[in-house]
C-alpha positions as CSV (number, residue, x, y, z in Angstrom):
1,M,-6.4,-7.3,38.3
2,T,-7.6,-5.5,35.5
3,F,-11.0,-7.4,35.4
4,I,-11.4,-6.7,39.2
5,F,-11.3,-2.8,38.1
6,A,-13.7,-3.2,35.3
7,A,-16.2,-5.0,37.7
8,A,-15.8,-2.3,40.3
9,F,-16.5,0.6,38.2
10,L,-19.2,-1.2,36.9
11,V,-20.8,-1.4,40.2
12,I,-19.8,2.5,41.0
13,W,-21.9,3.1,37.6
14,T,-24.9,1.2,38.4
15,R,-25.1,2.9,41.9
16,D,-25.3,6.0,40.0
17,K,-26.3,5.7,35.7
18,G,-26.0,9.2,35.2
19,K,-22.0,8.9,35.4
20,H,-21.6,7.2,32.5
21,E,-17.7,8.0,33.0
22,N,-17.6,5.1,35.2
23,L,-19.1,2.8,32.5
24,A,-16.6,4.0,30.1
25,L,-13.9,3.4,32.6
26,S,-15.3,-0.2,33.2
27,L,-15.5,-0.7,29.6
28,G,-11.6,0.7,29.0
29,W,-10.7,-1.7,31.9
30,L,-12.7,-4.7,30.0
31,L,-11.0,-4.3,26.8
32,L,-7.3,-4.3,28.6
33,T,-8.5,-7.3,30.4
34,S,-9.2,-9.0,26.9
35,G,-5.8,-7.9,25.4
36,F,-4.0,-9.5,28.3
37,S,-6.2,-12.5,28.1
38,I,-5.4,-12.2,24.2
39,S,-1.3,-11.9,25.0
40,L,-1.1,-14.5,27.9
41,M,-2.7,-17.1,26.5
42,S,-2.9,-17.2,22.2
43,P,-0.6,-19.9,21.0
44,D,3.0,-19.2,20.4
45,H,2.7,-19.9,16.7
46,W,0.4,-16.9,16.3
47,G,3.8,-15.3,16.3
48,R,3.4,-11.6,15.1
49,A,-0.4,-11.8,15.1
50,I,-0.3,-11.6,18.6
51,P,0.5,-8.0,18.9
52,A,-1.7,-7.5,15.6
53,V,-4.9,-8.6,17.3
54,T,-4.0,-6.9,20.7
55,H,-3.5,-3.7,19.1
56,V,-7.2,-3.6,18.8
57,P,-8.2,-3.7,22.5
58,Y,-5.3,-2.1,23.9
59,T,-5.9,1.0,21.7
60,L,-9.6,1.0,22.3
61,A,-9.0,0.6,26.3
62,A,-7.2,3.9,26.1
63,A,-9.7,5.8,24.1
64,A,-12.3,4.4,26.8
65,M,-10.1,5.5,29.8
66,S,-9.5,8.8,28.3
67,W,-13.0,9.4,27.4
68,G,-13.7,8.4,31.1
69,V,-11.3,10.2,33.1
70,L,-11.9,13.6,31.0
71,T,-15.6,13.8,31.2
72,R,-15.3,13.1,35.0
73,V,-13.4,16.3,35.2
74,G,-15.5,18.3,32.9
75,V,-13.1,18.3,29.7
76,K,-14.3,17.5,26.6
77,P,-12.6,14.2,25.6
78,P,-11.0,13.7,22.0
79,L,-12.8,10.6,20.7
80,V,-12.7,11.0,17.3
81,P,-9.1,11.7,17.1
82,H,-8.2,8.7,19.4
83,L,-10.1,6.5,17.4
84,W,-8.5,7.9,14.2
85,M,-5.1,7.3,15.9
86,A,-6.0,3.9,16.8
87,F,-6.7,3.1,13.1
88,T,-3.8,4.5,11.9
89,G,-2.0,2.5,14.1
90,F,-3.5,-0.8,13.2
91,A,-3.4,0.3,9.2
92,T,0.6,1.0,9.9
93,M,0.9,-2.4,11.7
94,M,-0.7,-4.6,8.8
95,V,1.8,-2.7,6.4
96,V,5.1,-3.4,8.3
97,Q,4.0,-7.3,9.0
98,N,4.9,-7.8,5.5
99,F,8.6,-7.0,6.2
100,G,11.0,-9.1,8.0
101,N,10.4,-11.5,10.9
102,S,10.9,-8.8,13.7
103,I,8.3,-8.3,16.0
104,V,10.0,-4.8,17.1
105,A,8.1,-2.5,14.8
106,D,4.7,-4.4,15.8
107,V,5.3,-3.5,19.4
108,M,6.5,-0.1,18.9
109,I,3.4,1.2,16.8
110,T,1.1,-0.2,19.7
111,N,2.8,1.6,22.2
112,V,3.7,4.8,20.4
113,T,-0.1,5.1,19.5
114,C,-1.5,4.3,23.2
115,G,1.3,6.8,24.5
116,A,0.1,9.3,22.3
117,M,-3.5,9.1,23.3
118,M,-2.1,9.2,26.9
119,V,0.1,12.3,26.6
120,M,-3.1,14.2,24.7
121,T,-5.3,12.8,27.6
122,A,-2.7,14.1,30.4
123,Q,-2.4,17.8,28.5
124,L,-6.3,18.0,28.5
125,F,-6.5,16.7,32.1
126,T,-4.6,19.9,32.9
127,Q,-7.2,22.2,31.8
128,A,-9.7,20.9,34.5
129,T,-10.4,22.9,37.5
130,G,-9.1,22.0,41.2
131,R,-5.8,20.5,41.8
132,D,-6.6,18.5,45.2
133,L,-4.8,15.6,46.2
134,V,-7.0,13.2,44.4
135,E,-6.6,14.9,41.2
136,R,-2.8,15.4,41.3
137,F,-2.8,11.8,42.0
138,L,-4.4,10.8,38.7
139,L,-2.5,13.6,36.7
140,V,0.8,11.7,37.9
141,M,-0.4,8.6,37.1
142,L,-1.5,9.7,33.6
143,I,2.0,11.4,33.0
144,L,3.5,8.2,33.9
145,T,1.3,5.8,31.9
146,A,2.2,7.8,28.9
147,A,6.0,7.6,29.6
148,Q,6.1,4.0,29.9
149,F,4.7,3.6,26.4
150,F,7.8,5.3,25.0
151,I,10.5,4.3,27.9
152,R,10.0,0.7,28.4
153,P,10.2,-0.7,24.9
154,V,13.2,1.3,24.3
155,L,14.7,0.4,27.4
156,S,13.7,-3.1,26.9
157,L,14.7,-3.5,23.4
158,M,18.3,-2.3,24.3
159,F,18.6,-5.5,25.9
160,D,16.9,-7.8,23.4
161,G,17.8,-6.3,19.8
162,P,15.5,-7.6,17.1
163,I,13.2,-9.8,18.2
164,A,11.6,-12.8,16.4
165,A,8.2,-13.7,16.5
166,E,8.8,-17.2,17.8
167,A,10.8,-15.7,20.8
168,Y,8.6,-13.0,21.7
169,R,7.4,-14.5,24.9
170,Q,11.4,-15.0,25.9
171,S,11.8,-11.6,25.4
172,A,13.1,-9.1,27.7
173,Y,10.3,-6.7,26.5
174,Y,7.5,-9.1,27.4
175,F,8.8,-9.4,30.9
176,A,8.9,-6.1,31.2
177,L,5.2,-5.5,29.7
178,N,3.5,-8.0,32.3
179,W,5.4,-6.5,35.3
180,V,5.1,-3.1,34.4
181,F,1.5,-3.1,33.4
182,A,0.8,-5.1,36.7
183,F,2.1,-2.6,39.1
184,G,1.1,0.5,36.8
185,S,-2.4,-0.7,36.1
186,V,-2.9,-1.2,39.8
187,L,-1.9,2.5,40.7
188,F,-3.6,3.8,37.7
189,G,-6.6,2.0,38.7
190,L,-6.5,3.1,42.0
191,A,-6.2,6.6,41.1
192,Q,-9.2,6.3,39.0
193,I,-11.2,4.5,41.9
194,A,-10.0,7.3,44.3
195,G,-11.6,9.9,41.9
196,S,-14.9,8.4,41.5
197,V,-15.2,7.7,45.5
198,K,-14.2,11.5,45.3
199,D,-17.3,12.3,43.1
200,Q,-19.6,10.1,45.2
201,V,-18.5,11.8,48.7
202,S,-19.0,15.0,46.9
203,A,-22.5,14.2,45.7
204,L,-23.3,13.3,49.0
205,Y,-22.1,16.4,50.6
206,H,-23.8,18.6,47.8
207,K,-27.0,16.4,48.6
208,T,-26.9,17.1,52.5
209,S,-25.5,20.6,52.4
210,R,-28.3,21.9,49.7
211,D,-32.1,22.7,50.1
212,A,-33.9,20.3,48.3
213,L,-36.4,23.0,47.0
214,S,-34.0,26.0,46.3
215,G,-30.9,24.5,45.1
216,L,-29.4,26.4,47.6
217,L,-27.2,26.1,50.5
218,V,-29.0,24.8,53.9
219,R,-28.9,27.6,56.6
220,G,-26.5,25.4,58.5
221,E,-24.1,25.4,55.9
222,F,-24.2,28.9,54.5
223,E,-23.9,30.4,58.2
224,A,-20.8,28.2,58.4
225,Q,-19.1,28.9,55.1
226,V,-20.1,32.8,55.7
227,E,-18.3,32.6,59.1
228,T,-15.2,31.3,57.2
229,L,-15.3,33.8,54.8
230,L,-15.8,36.6,57.1
231,N,-12.7,35.4,58.8
232,R,-11.0,35.6,55.8
233,A,-12.1,39.1,54.5
234,N,-10.8,40.3,58.1
235,A,-7.6,38.8,57.8
236,E,-7.0,39.6,54.2
237,G,-8.7,43.4,54.3
238,V,-11.3,42.0,51.6
239,E,-14.5,43.9,51.6
240,T,-17.7,41.9,52.0
241,A,-21.5,42.4,52.2
242,L,-24.5,40.5,53.0
243,V,-27.9,40.8,50.9
244,I,-31.1,39.3,52.3
245,G,-34.1,38.8,50.5
246,D,-37.3,38.3,51.2
247,I,-40.5,37.0,48.8
248,D,-43.5,39.3,49.6
249,H,-47.0,38.1,50.8
250,F,-45.6,34.6,50.8
251,K,-48.6,33.2,53.0
252,Q,-51.0,34.9,50.6
253,V,-49.4,33.3,47.8
254,N,-49.9,29.7,49.6
255,D,-53.2,30.8,50.6
256,I,-54.4,31.8,47.6
257,W,-52.7,29.7,45.1
258,G,-51.6,26.7,46.9
259,H,-48.6,25.4,48.1
260,Q,-47.6,24.0,44.9
261,A,-47.3,27.8,43.5
262,G,-45.5,28.6,46.9
263,D,-43.0,25.8,46.3
264,G,-42.7,27.1,42.6
265,A,-41.7,30.4,43.9
266,I,-39.0,29.2,46.1
267,A,-37.6,26.7,43.4
268,A,-37.7,29.8,40.8
269,F,-36.5,32.3,43.3
270,G,-33.7,29.5,44.3
271,A,-32.7,29.0,40.5
272,M,-32.4,32.5,39.5
273,T,-30.3,33.4,42.6
274,E,-27.7,30.9,41.6
275,T,-27.8,32.0,37.7
276,M,-27.0,35.8,39.1
277,I,-24.0,35.5,41.5
278,R,-20.3,34.9,40.9
279,P,-18.5,31.6,41.7
280,S,-16.9,33.3,44.7
281,D,-20.4,34.5,46.4
282,I,-22.5,32.1,48.1
283,A,-26.0,31.8,48.7
284,G,-28.6,29.8,51.3
285,R,-32.1,29.7,52.1
286,V,-32.1,30.7,55.7
287,G,-35.9,30.8,56.4
288,G,-39.1,29.8,54.5
289,E,-39.0,32.5,51.8
290,E,-35.8,34.0,53.2
291,F,-32.7,34.0,51.5
292,C,-29.1,35.2,52.4
293,I,-26.1,35.9,50.0
294,L,-22.7,36.6,51.0
295,V,-21.1,39.0,48.3
296,W,-17.0,38.5,48.2
297,N,-15.2,41.4,47.5
298,A,-18.1,44.1,47.0
299,N,-18.9,46.9,49.0
300,E,-22.8,47.8,50.3
301,A,-23.2,49.7,47.0
302,I,-22.0,46.9,44.7
303,A,-24.2,44.4,46.9
304,A,-27.0,46.7,46.5
305,G,-26.8,46.8,42.7
306,L,-27.0,42.9,42.8
307,A,-30.1,43.1,44.9
308,E,-32.0,45.5,42.7
309,R,-30.8,43.1,39.6
310,L,-32.7,40.0,41.7
311,R,-35.7,42.1,42.7
312,V,-36.4,43.2,39.0
313,R,-36.0,39.7,38.0
314,T,-38.2,38.5,40.7
315,N,-41.1,40.7,39.0
316,A,-40.4,38.8,35.8
317,L,-40.8,35.0,37.2
318,E,-43.6,33.1,36.0
319,I,-44.9,30.7,38.9
320,G,-47.5,28.2,38.1
321,E,-50.1,27.8,35.3
322,R,-49.8,30.6,33.1
323,A,-53.6,31.0,33.2
324,F,-53.5,32.4,36.8
325,D,-50.5,34.8,36.0
326,V,-48.7,34.3,39.4
327,R,-46.4,37.4,39.7
328,L,-43.7,37.6,42.8
329,T,-42.0,40.8,44.3
330,A,-39.2,40.7,46.9
331,S,-38.1,43.2,49.2
332,F,-34.0,43.4,50.0
333,G,-31.9,44.3,52.8
334,V,-28.0,45.0,52.2
335,A,-25.1,45.6,54.5
336,Q,-21.5,45.8,54.4
337,Q,-18.9,44.6,57.0
338,V,-17.5,46.9,59.2
339,N,-14.9,47.2,62.0
340,G,-14.1,43.5,61.7
341,E,-17.8,42.1,62.5
342,G,-19.0,38.8,62.6
343,Y,-21.9,37.1,60.8
344,R,-24.6,37.8,63.8
345,A,-23.8,41.5,63.9
346,L,-23.6,41.7,59.9
347,F,-27.3,39.5,59.6
348,A,-29.0,41.9,62.3
349,R,-28.0,44.8,60.1
350,A,-28.8,43.5,56.8
351,D,-32.0,42.1,58.5
352,G,-33.0,45.8,59.8
353,A,-32.3,47.1,56.1
354,L,-34.9,44.3,55.0
355,Y,-37.4,45.4,57.7
356,A,-37.3,48.7,56.5
357,S,-38.0,47.8,53.2
358,K,-41.0,46.2,53.8
359,E,-42.1,49.1,56.1
360,A,-41.7,51.5,53.2
361,G,-44.1,49.5,50.9
362,R,-41.9,46.2,49.8
363,N,-40.5,45.4,46.3
364,R,-37.6,47.5,47.0
365,V,-34.1,47.6,48.6
366,S,-32.6,49.3,51.5
367,R,-29.3,49.8,52.4
368,A,-28.1,49.5,56.1
369,S,-25.6,52.1,55.9
370,V,-28.6,54.9,55.2
371,I,-31.3,53.5,57.7
372,S,-31.8,55.0,61.0
373,P,-32.1,53.3,64.0
374,T,-36.1,54.0,64.2
375,G,-36.2,52.1,60.6
376,S,-36.7,55.0,58.3
377,T,-34.9,55.6,55.3
378,T,-32.8,58.8,55.6
379,D,-32.6,61.3,52.7
380,G,-36.1,61.0,52.0
381,G,-35.7,57.6,51.4
382,S,-33.7,58.2,47.9
383,Q,-31.1,55.5,48.3
384,A,-33.6,52.8,48.3
385,F,-34.6,51.4,44.9
386,K,-38.3,51.8,44.9
387,A,-40.6,50.0,42.0
388,Q,-44.4,50.3,41.7
389,E,-46.2,47.7,43.6
390,I,-49.5,46.3,42.8
391,S,-50.9,44.6,46.0
392,L,-51.7,40.7,45.9
393,S,-55.3,41.8,47.6
394,D,-55.7,43.7,44.1
395,R,-54.5,41.0,42.0
396,M,-57.1,38.5,43.8
397,A,-60.1,40.6,43.2
398,H,-58.8,40.8,39.6
399,H,-58.7,37.4,39.2
400,T,-61.8,36.6,41.1
401,K,-63.6,39.1,39.0
402,R,-62.0,37.6,35.8
403,Y,-62.8,34.0,36.4
404,A,-66.0,34.4,38.1
405,G,-68.6,31.4,37.1
């Protein structure tokens, strides 16, 4: 059974070789397989050498599995402390084997070492974010695995007392070892398999729900998530706002510098957006050069501040070859959800504010609450964040003159 798990994780790793945690889990189960094989097939006259030899693969298996389980959930594994624990346990066993004929101390050393490693793993695992059913199942199995290393030897030795080396395979401890590991390893392995399958499903979902160029949500997925969040905002009374951004003169970027520069502009704008929004916000690419952000727990003024920071950062983006100095500007429209309105109505008002920004000269942020029905800004446009704009045609003339001949 342990070998089947080792092979399964190896197959999973071959499907995505960037997931090194699956390779570590495969190695852990392979080490466990070797430990079981030595324990089951070694000759009886080996006596106390059996637990001494199996201590190495068992403790290294615990270290490898800990590394795989923790790396998978984004927690730094304590590999060095675990290896020191394994080495200290082995050194201690070498010392105690010089005294008496009982195998009790030997098995206790291995169990305490592996148990301590699993306790540390379970504690660190609780630091991981996310508590869905799969992660809770894996955490429970980590706790049970750690606990059995301490409980099983004590209960077994209560029936056996001191175990002579030659009677090891006839002991209650050995019987419990085989059966507990048989059932326990199946459950623990299934929990790990479930985690890896969940990761692959999540990766597939991420691939299909994300725009390949910008890295943001595709329009359909973005709108579905926005609808859900707007309904939640209505129920909980949370302020939300929508920001629509549009790269200025994008067609001319493609025409003048080529589609590679246009693709670079989309990718750079998307990456910039991802780094500047909060985890509670969501962003999507809703058109060729049009992007949308739902800003959670924020009013229109706060969302406009985010849009202004995005506008400033857009001006600083470097696209394409440095020699051509391709610089971008972007226009933004911002609207806050009012009266429990849905996505379509909210998007229409934010889109109207975006149109006002473009009508007012582009490279600015406009807020829906201060846009008149005709599309002009009220208060002399003082509510729009303005910035000096160098027209793309002027830049084109400059570059034509600079690189002429």
